[in-house]
The first five atom37 places (N, CA, C, CB, O) and aatype in JSON, in Angstrom:
{
  "aatype": [20, 20, 20, 20, 20, 20, 20, 20, 20, 20, 20, 20, 20, 20, 20, 20, 20, 20, 20, 20, 20, 20, 20, 20, 20, 20, 20, 20, 20, 20, 20, 20, 20, 20, 20, 20, 20, 20, 20, 20, 20, 20, 20, 20, 20, 20, 20, 20, 20, 20, 20, 20, 20, 20, 20, 20, 20, 20, 20, 20, 20, 20, 20, 20, 20, 20, 20, 20, 20, 20, 20, 20, 20, 20, 20, 20, 20, 20, 20, 20, 20, 20, 20, 20, 20, 20, 20, 20, 20, 20, 20, 20, 20, 20, 20, 20, 20, 20, 20, 20],
  "atom_mask": [
    [1, 1, 1, 1, 1],
    [1, 1, 1, 1, 1],
    [1, 1, 1, 1, 1],
    [1, 1, 1, 1, 1],
    [1, 1, 1, 1, 1],
    [1, 1, 1, 1, 1],
    [1, 1, 1, 1, 1],
    [1, 1, 1, 1, 1],
    [1, 1, 1, 1, 1],
    [1, 1, 1, 1, 1],
    [1, 1, 1, 1, 1],
    [1, 1, 1, 1, 1],
    [1, 1, 1, 1, 1],
    [1, 1, 1, 1, 1],
    [1, 1, 1, 1, 1],
    [1, 1, 1, 1, 1],
    [1, 1, 1, 1, 1],
    [1, 1, 1, 1, 1],
    [1, 1, 1, 1, 1],
    [1, 1, 1, 1, 1],
    [1, 1, 1, 1, 1],
    [1, 1, 1, 1, 1],
    [1, 1, 1, 1, 1],
    [1, 1, 1, 1, 1],
    [1, 1, 1, 1, 1],
    [1, 1, 1, 1, 1],
    [1, 1, 1, 1, 1],
    [1, 1, 1, 1, 1],
    [1, 1, 1, 1, 1],
    [1, 1, 1, 1, 1],
    [1, 1, 1, 1, 1],
    [1, 1, 1, 1, 1],
    [1, 1, 1, 1, 1],
    [1, 1, 1, 1, 1],
    [1, 1, 1, 1, 1],
    [1, 1, 1, 1, 1],
    [1, 1, 1, 1, 1],
    [1, 1, 1, 1, 1],
    [1, 1, 1, 1, 1],
    [1, 1, 1, 1, 1],
    [1, 1, 1, 1, 1],
    [1, 1, 1, 1, 1],
    [1, 1, 1, 1, 1],
    [1, 1, 1, 1, 1],
    [1, 1, 1, 1, 1],
    [1, 1, 1, 1, 1],
    [1, 1, 1, 1, 1],
    [1, 1, 1, 1, 1],
    [1, 1, 1, 1, 1],
    [1, 1, 1, 1, 1],
    [1, 1, 1, 1, 1],
    [1, 1, 1, 1, 1],
    [1, 1, 1, 1, 1],
    [1, 1, 1, 1, 1],
    [1, 1, 1, 1, 1],
    [1, 1, 1, 1, 1],
    [1, 1, 1, 1, 1],
    [1, 1, 1, 1, 1],
    [1, 1, 1, 1, 1],
    [1, 1, 1, 1, 1],
    [1, 1, 1, 1, 1],
    [1, 1, 1, 1, 1],
    [1, 1, 1, 1, 1],
    [1, 1, 1, 1, 1],
    [1, 1, 1, 1, 1],
    [1, 1, 1, 1, 1],
    [1, 1, 1, 1, 1],
    [1, 1, 1, 1, 1],
    [1, 1, 1, 1, 1],
    [1, 1, 1, 1, 1],
    [1, 1, 1, 1, 1],
    [1, 1, 1, 1, 1],
    [1, 1, 1, 1, 1],
    [1, 1, 1, 1, 1],
    [1, 1, 1, 1, 1],
    [1, 1, 1, 1, 1],
    [1, 1, 1, 1, 1],
    [1, 1, 1, 1, 1],
    [1, 1, 1, 1, 1],
    [1, 1, 1, 1, 1],
    [1, 1, 1, 1, 1],
    [1, 1, 1, 1, 1],
    [1, 1, 1, 1, 1],
    [1, 1, 1, 1, 1],
    [1, 1, 1, 1, 1],
    [1, 1, 1, 1, 1],
    [1, 1, 1, 1, 1],
    [1, 1, 1, 1, 1],
    [1, 1, 1, 1, 1],
    [1, 1, 1, 1, 1],
    [1, 1, 1, 1, 1],
    [1, 1, 1, 1, 1],
    [1, 1, 1, 1, 1],
    [1, 1, 1, 1, 1],
    [1, 1, 1, 1, 1],
    [1, 1, 1, 1, 1],
    [1, 1, 1, 1, 1],
    [1, 1, 1, 1, 1],
    [1, 1, 1, 1, 1],
    [1, 1, 1, 1, 1]
  ],
  "atom_positions": [
    [[0.87, -1.06, -0.34], [0.2, 0.19, -0.23], [0.63, 1.48, 0.05], [-0.54, 0.07, 0.5], [0.93, 1.96, 1.15]],
    [[0.64, 1.91, -0.85], [1.59, 3.45, -1.01], [1.0, 4.52, -0.08], [1.52, 4.2, -2.74], [-0.23, 4.54, -0.03]],
    [[1.45, 5.12, 0.42], [1.57, 6.47, 1.4], [1.45, 7.64, 0.52], [3.07, 6.61, 2.26], [2.19, 7.75, -0.46]],
    [[0.4, 8.69, 0.86], [0.37, 9.52, -0.09], [1.11, 10.98, 1.33], [-1.53, 9.58, -1.01], [1.15, 10.96, 2.56]],
    [[1.5, 11.89, 0.43], [2.29, 12.78, 1.17], [1.17, 14.08, 0.43], [4.28, 12.72, 0.81], [0.84, 14.26, -0.74]],
    [[0.77, 14.9, 1.81], [0.4, 16.08, 1.53], [0.93, 17.41, 2.05], [-0.68, 16.01, 1.73], [1.64, 17.42, 3.06]],
    [[0.59, 18.67, 1.33], [1.27, 19.83, 1.69], [0.38, 20.39, 2.5], [1.7, 20.69, 0.64], [-0.84, 20.27, 2.43]],
    [[1.15, 21.16, 3.47], [-0.16, 21.93, 4.25], [0.53, 23.51, 4.36], [-0.61, 21.1, 6.15], [1.6, 23.72, 4.94]],
    [[-0.22, 24.47, 3.76], [-0.03, 25.88, 4.11], [-0.03, 26.71, 5.22], [-0.66, 26.36, 3.61], [-0.08, 26.14, 6.31]],
    [[0.0, 27.85, 5.22], [-0.5, 28.59, 5.64], [-0.9, 28.28, 7.24], [-1.32, 28.81, 4.75], [-1.98, 28.58, 7.75]],
    [[0.11, 27.66, 7.84], [0.37, 27.27, 9.32], [0.78, 28.36, 9.89], [1.37, 26.2, 9.6], [1.5, 29.21, 9.36]],
    [[0.18, 28.41, 11.43], [0.74, 29.33, 12.5], [1.96, 29.14, 13.0], [0.0, 29.37, 13.56], [2.29, 28.1, 13.58]],
    [[2.7, 30.09, 12.8], [4.08, 29.93, 13.42], [4.43, 29.24, 14.64], [4.53, 31.07, 13.63], [5.54, 28.8, 14.94]],
    [[3.08, 29.2, 15.48], [3.01, 27.96, 16.92], [3.62, 26.9, 16.7], [1.59, 27.33, 17.37], [4.65, 26.49, 17.23]],
    [[2.71, 26.25, 15.58], [2.37, 24.53, 15.43], [3.84, 24.13, 15.3], [1.28, 23.92, 13.86], [4.69, 24.72, 14.62]],
    [[4.08, 22.61, 16.36], [4.76, 22.02, 16.1], [4.47, 20.5, 15.2], [5.23, 22.1, 17.14], [3.43, 20.37, 14.55]],
    [[5.15, 19.79, 15.23], [5.0, 18.84, 14.05], [4.16, 17.89, 14.49], [6.26, 18.21, 13.53], [3.52, 17.22, 13.69]],
    [[4.07, 17.73, 15.86], [3.43, 16.57, 16.64], [1.94, 17.25, 16.55], [4.12, 16.26, 18.4], [1.0, 16.49, 16.32]],
    [[1.72, 18.49, 16.69], [0.38, 19.02, 16.8], [-0.2, 19.0, 15.67], [0.27, 20.25, 17.29], [-1.43, 18.95, 15.67]],
    [[0.55, 19.04, 14.35], [0.39, 19.05, 13.13], [-0.25, 17.4, 12.78], [1.81, 19.52, 12.46], [-1.22, 17.17, 12.06]],
    [[0.55, 16.39, 13.47], [-0.02, 14.99, 13.4], [-0.81, 15.08, 13.9], [0.49, 13.95, 13.76], [-1.76, 14.77, 13.19]],
    [[-1.14, 15.38, 14.96], [-2.26, 14.86, 15.89], [-3.71, 15.48, 15.44], [-1.91, 15.31, 17.5], [-4.82, 15.07, 15.76]],
    [[-3.34, 16.69, 14.51], [-4.34, 17.33, 13.35], [-4.68, 16.36, 12.59], [-3.79, 18.44, 12.41], [-5.89, 16.19, 12.71]],
    [[-4.32, 15.78, 12.03], [-4.17, 14.96, 10.73], [-4.76, 13.62, 11.08], [-2.59, 14.81, 10.2], [-5.16, 12.83, 10.23]],
    [[-4.78, 13.44, 12.16], [-4.92, 11.83, 13.07], [-6.71, 11.9, 12.81], [-4.24, 11.85, 15.41], [-7.49, 11.01, 12.49]],
    [[-6.87, 13.04, 13.03], [-8.65, 12.98, 12.65], [-9.36, 12.56, 11.45], [-9.23, 14.26, 12.67], [-10.54, 12.23, 11.43]],
    [[-8.44, 12.59, 10.31], [-9.01, 11.84, 9.01], [-8.31, 10.77, 8.97], [-8.92, 12.53, 7.64], [-8.59, 10.39, 7.83]],
    [[-7.48, 9.88, 9.46], [-7.11, 8.75, 9.86], [-5.69, 8.61, 10.01], [-7.6, 7.89, 9.11], [-5.16, 9.48, 10.69]],
    [[-4.85, 7.58, 9.45], [-3.72, 7.0, 10.05], [-2.2, 7.81, 9.3], [-3.87, 5.21, 9.74], [-1.66, 7.59, 8.21]],
    [[-1.78, 8.95, 10.57], [-0.6, 9.24, 10.03], [0.83, 8.62, 10.02], [-0.51, 10.18, 10.4], [1.43, 8.24, 11.02]],
    [[1.22, 8.59, 8.94], [2.91, 7.98, 8.93], [3.54, 8.91, 9.2], [3.62, 7.39, 7.65], [4.52, 8.49, 9.82]],
    [[3.59, 10.5, 9.05], [4.76, 11.18, 9.34], [4.36, 12.54, 9.26], [5.9, 10.85, 8.46], [3.74, 12.72, 8.22]],
    [[4.48, 13.75, 10.05], [4.09, 15.04, 10.12], [5.63, 16.03, 10.15], [3.05, 15.17, 11.52], [6.65, 15.79, 10.81]],
    [[5.44, 16.93, 9.41], [6.76, 17.78, 9.69], [6.35, 18.99, 9.13], [8.21, 17.25, 9.0], [5.88, 19.15, 8.0]],
    [[6.61, 20.08, 10.22], [6.86, 21.27, 9.83], [7.87, 22.05, 9.59], [6.45, 21.71, 10.31], [8.62, 22.36, 10.51]],
    [[8.05, 22.49, 8.39], [9.64, 22.82, 8.05], [10.14, 24.06, 8.68], [9.9, 23.01, 6.47], [9.4, 25.04, 8.66]],
    [[11.26, 24.14, 9.21], [11.89, 25.26, 9.62], [12.89, 25.85, 9.23], [12.1, 25.2, 10.5], [13.66, 25.19, 8.53]],
    [[13.25, 27.33, 9.54], [14.53, 27.82, 8.22], [15.06, 27.29, 9.4], [15.03, 29.68, 7.38], [14.63, 27.09, 10.54]],
    [[16.63, 27.05, 8.52], [17.54, 26.48, 8.74], [18.64, 27.16, 10.14], [18.01, 26.38, 7.36], [19.05, 26.63, 11.17]],
    [[18.79, 28.13, 9.74], [19.25, 29.15, 10.81], [18.55, 29.48, 12.16], [19.29, 30.36, 10.19], [19.11, 29.26, 13.24]],
    [[17.2, 30.06, 12.05], [16.62, 30.37, 13.27], [15.89, 28.97, 14.12], [15.54, 31.52, 12.89], [15.76, 28.71, 15.32]],
    [[15.52, 28.3, 12.93], [14.75, 26.76, 13.49], [13.38, 27.54, 14.01], [15.77, 25.67, 15.11], [12.87, 27.1, 15.04]],
    [[12.68, 28.79, 13.31], [11.57, 29.28, 13.41], [10.39, 28.42, 12.17], [11.88, 30.91, 13.25], [10.64, 28.15, 10.99]],
    [[9.54, 28.24, 12.68], [8.47, 27.9, 11.58], [8.75, 28.28, 10.37], [7.22, 28.43, 11.8], [9.02, 29.48, 10.39]],
    [[8.87, 27.49, 8.55], [8.58, 28.4, 7.46], [7.22, 28.61, 7.25], [9.12, 27.97, 6.26], [7.05, 29.37, 6.3]],
    [[5.66, 28.06, 8.03], [4.93, 28.48, 7.87], [3.9, 27.43, 6.66], [5.47, 29.71, 7.74], [2.85, 27.79, 6.11]],
    [[4.48, 26.32, 6.53], [4.33, 25.1, 5.98], [4.85, 24.01, 6.32], [4.56, 25.15, 5.03], [5.91, 23.93, 6.94]],
    [[4.0, 22.81, 5.88], [4.76, 21.61, 6.08], [4.17, 20.47, 5.68], [5.1, 21.45, 7.34], [3.05, 20.77, 5.27]],
    [[4.35, 19.3, 5.6], [3.92, 18.14, 5.16], [3.58, 17.0, 6.1], [4.8, 17.76, 4.33], [4.11, 16.86, 7.2]],
    [[2.46, 16.02, 5.46], [2.4, 15.19, 6.27], [1.87, 14.48, 5.34], [1.88, 15.37, 7.46], [1.17, 14.87, 4.41]],
    [[2.44, 12.68, 5.77], [2.12, 11.5, 4.94], [1.01, 10.6, 5.7], [3.51, 10.63, 4.66], [1.23, 10.02, 6.77]],
    [[0.09, 10.58, 5.18], [-1.17, 9.54, 5.14], [-0.97, 7.8, 5.13], [-1.96, 9.91, 3.72], [0.17, 7.47, 4.84]],
    [[-1.35, 7.35, 5.25], [-1.15, 5.68, 4.81], [-1.7, 5.91, 3.99], [-1.58, 4.37, 5.52], [-0.98, 6.54, 3.22]],
    [[-2.86, 5.77, 3.53], [-4.06, 5.29, 2.35], [-4.43, 6.81, 1.48], [-5.83, 4.53, 3.3], [-4.57, 7.87, 2.1]],
    [[-4.55, 6.69, 0.06], [-4.98, 7.42, -0.9], [-6.58, 8.23, 0.05], [-5.21, 6.26, -2.45], [-6.82, 9.4, 0.36]],
    [[-7.26, 7.1, 0.23], [-8.64, 7.48, 0.85], [-8.29, 8.34, 1.91], [-9.53, 6.25, 1.39], [-8.75, 9.48, 1.81]],
    [[-7.56, 8.08, 2.99], [-7.37, 8.95, 4.24], [-6.85, 10.3, 3.76], [-6.31, 8.28, 5.32], [-7.22, 11.36, 4.26]],
    [[-5.84, 10.2, 2.62], [-5.23, 11.66, 2.3], [-6.56, 12.42, 1.68], [-3.77, 11.62, 1.04], [-6.83, 13.58, 1.97]],
    [[-7.28, 11.69, 0.89], [-8.34, 12.33, 0.22], [-9.48, 12.75, 1.43], [-8.93, 11.28, -0.97], [-10.42, 13.31, 0.87]],
    [[-9.61, 12.67, 2.44], [-10.45, 12.51, 3.58], [-10.01, 13.91, 4.22], [-10.15, 11.06, 4.53], [-10.84, 14.8, 4.44]],
    [[-8.81, 14.03, 4.45], [-8.15, 14.92, 5.22], [-8.13, 16.39, 4.28], [-6.65, 14.27, 5.61], [-8.13, 17.54, 4.71]],
    [[-8.11, 15.9, 2.85], [-7.74, 17.76, 2.11], [-9.43, 17.89, 2.23], [-6.8, 18.05, -0.25], [-9.9, 19.02, 2.41]],
    [[-10.03, 17.1, 2.17], [-11.7, 17.27, 2.09], [-11.9, 17.74, 3.84], [-12.74, 15.41, 1.55], [-12.18, 18.94, 3.95]],
    [[-11.85, 17.36, 4.5], [-11.9, 18.06, 6.16], [-11.02, 18.99, 6.65], [-11.71, 17.09, 7.21], [-11.43, 19.74, 7.54]],
    [[-10.05, 19.08, 6.32], [-9.07, 19.91, 6.67], [-8.72, 21.17, 5.82], [-8.04, 19.15, 6.77], [-8.3, 22.13, 6.46]],
    [[-8.86, 21.33, 4.17], [-8.7, 22.35, 3.57], [-9.62, 23.41, 4.27], [-8.9, 22.1, 2.22], [-10.78, 23.25, 4.66]],
    [[-8.79, 24.6, 4.34], [-9.64, 25.68, 4.56], [-10.35, 25.8, 5.73], [-10.47, 25.75, 3.67], [-11.34, 26.53, 5.68]],
    [[-10.03, 25.1, 7.11], [-10.6, 25.29, 8.34], [-9.13, 25.97, 9.01], [-11.29, 23.75, 9.07], [-7.95, 26.02, 8.65]],
    [[-9.92, 26.43, 10.18], [-9.2, 27.51, 11.41], [-8.0, 25.95, 11.94], [-10.9, 28.32, 13.22], [-8.28, 24.75, 11.91]],
    [[-7.09, 26.41, 12.26], [-6.11, 25.82, 12.91], [-5.42, 26.71, 13.29], [-5.45, 24.95, 12.32], [-4.7, 27.5, 12.68]],
    [[-5.76, 26.53, 14.76], [-5.22, 27.91, 16.04], [-4.95, 29.35, 15.52], [-3.57, 27.57, 16.81], [-4.02, 30.04, 15.93]],
    [[-6.04, 29.81, 14.39], [-6.55, 31.18, 14.2], [-6.05, 31.49, 13.11], [-6.28, 32.18, 15.17], [-6.15, 32.68, 12.84]],
    [[-5.37, 30.65, 12.12], [-5.4, 30.36, 10.41], [-6.15, 29.33, 9.89], [-4.06, 30.02, 9.83], [-6.48, 28.29, 10.46]],
    [[-6.51, 29.84, 8.29], [-6.96, 28.94, 7.78], [-5.79, 28.04, 6.79], [-8.1, 29.53, 7.18], [-5.18, 28.66, 5.93]],
    [[-5.53, 26.47, 6.99], [-4.74, 26.22, 6.55], [-5.56, 25.62, 5.29], [-3.88, 25.61, 7.38], [-6.74, 25.34, 5.08]],
    [[-4.02, 25.54, 4.37], [-4.31, 24.79, 2.93], [-3.97, 23.71, 3.03], [-3.71, 25.22, 1.72], [-3.11, 23.47, 3.88]],
    [[-4.47, 22.69, 2.25], [-4.16, 21.43, 2.33], [-4.26, 20.66, 0.84], [-5.07, 20.87, 3.39], [-5.33, 20.62, 0.23]],
    [[-3.28, 20.18, 0.44], [-3.26, 19.74, -0.94], [-2.62, 18.32, -1.3], [-2.55, 20.77, -1.69], [-2.41, 17.59, -0.33]],
    [[-2.35, 17.92, -2.36], [-1.37, 16.83, -2.74], [-0.25, 17.5, -2.56], [-1.45, 16.19, -4.13], [-0.33, 18.72, -2.7]],
    [[1.15, 16.86, -2.21], [2.33, 17.76, -2.27], [2.88, 17.3, -3.53], [3.37, 17.67, -1.02], [2.92, 16.08, -3.73]],
    [[3.35, 18.17, -4.49], [4.35, 17.72, -5.63], [5.23, 17.34, -5.54], [4.72, 18.29, -6.34], [5.71, 17.55, -4.43]],
    [[6.12, 16.54, -6.51], [7.25, 15.96, -6.41], [8.32, 17.2, -6.36], [7.4, 14.93, -7.56], [7.91, 18.28, -6.76]],
    [[9.55, 17.11, -5.93], [10.51, 18.27, -5.37], [10.64, 18.33, -6.6], [11.84, 18.17, -4.32], [10.23, 17.49, -7.42]],
    [[11.48, 19.77, -6.91], [11.67, 20.2, -8.52], [13.66, 19.54, -8.1], [11.22, 22.71, -9.11], [14.35, 19.4, -7.1]],
    [[13.78, 19.33, -9.6], [15.14, 19.26, -9.55], [16.04, 20.56, -9.61], [15.47, 18.43, -10.55], [15.99, 21.41, -10.5]],
    [[16.85, 20.54, -8.52], [18.05, 21.59, -8.74], [18.63, 21.96, -9.95], [19.1, 21.22, -8.1], [18.85, 20.98, -10.67]],
    [[18.96, 23.03, -10.44], [19.84, 23.29, -11.44], [21.59, 23.14, -11.37], [19.48, 24.58, -11.7], [22.34, 23.83, -10.68]],
    [[21.84, 22.4, -11.97], [23.34, 22.17, -11.78], [24.27, 23.67, -11.71], [23.86, 21.18, -13.13], [24.07, 24.48, -12.61]],
    [[24.95, 23.89, -10.99], [25.61, 24.64, -10.33], [27.36, 24.65, -11.07], [25.37, 24.11, -8.8], [28.18, 23.79, -10.72]],
    [[27.67, 25.64, -12.01], [29.14, 25.43, -12.66], [28.92, 24.71, -13.69], [30.24, 24.74, -11.83], [27.83, 24.22, -13.98]],
    [[30.17, 24.58, -14.44], [30.31, 23.74, -15.64], [30.49, 22.21, -15.72], [31.34, 24.21, -16.24], [30.52, 21.42, -14.78]],
    [[30.61, 21.95, -17.06], [30.69, 20.3, -16.81], [31.62, 19.67, -16.19], [30.75, 19.6, -17.88], [31.52, 18.54, -15.7]],
    [[32.56, 20.36, -16.17], [33.9, 19.72, -15.6], [33.79, 20.02, -14.29], [35.3, 20.26, -16.19], [34.88, 19.69, -13.81]],
    [[32.98, 20.54, -13.28], [32.63, 20.64, -12.11], [33.28, 21.76, -11.52], [32.81, 19.52, -11.5], [33.35, 21.79, -10.29]],
    [[33.78, 22.73, -12.21], [34.35, 23.98, -11.98], [33.29, 25.19, -11.77], [35.25, 24.24, -13.14], [32.11, 24.93, -12.01]],
    [[33.59, 26.33, -11.39], [32.8, 27.24, -11.15], [32.77, 28.15, -12.44], [33.19, 27.85, -9.91], [32.05, 29.15, -12.47]],
    [[33.77, 27.68, -13.76], [33.54, 28.63, -14.98], [34.67, 28.42, -15.39], [33.17, 30.15, -14.86], [35.33, 27.48, -14.95]],
    [[35.29, 29.54, -16.66], [35.97, 29.33, -16.92], [36.92, 30.69, -16.59], [35.68, 28.75, -17.89], [36.59, 31.87, -16.76]],
    [[38.23, 30.16, -16.06], [38.89, 31.46, -15.51], [40.09, 31.36, -16.17], [39.09, 31.61, -13.89], [41.17, 31.3, -15.59]],
    [[39.92, 31.34, -17.57], [41.1, 31.93, -18.45], [41.37, 33.13, -18.56], [41.06, 31.67, -19.62], [42.31, 33.5, -19.27]]
  ]
}
């Protein structure tokens, strides 16, 4: 059985990964929940990802929670898109450009 990853946006800055997982457990089995934080300050970036056990539970979570109030903010819930490929840096030789 394949898990389904959801994007959750417009999160309050105070929400933790545990609180996010608890909220989504109302819709079904949560495999993982992660609030994305700034690498340097450790503060929430206002979005996160929740992995649900089944497509049906993910669909239920979207239906139940998209646009709902979560600690004072209307959250956005939809299917997560696959990560974009990052453009390569430098040239084919692995350097930072031609320095002739």
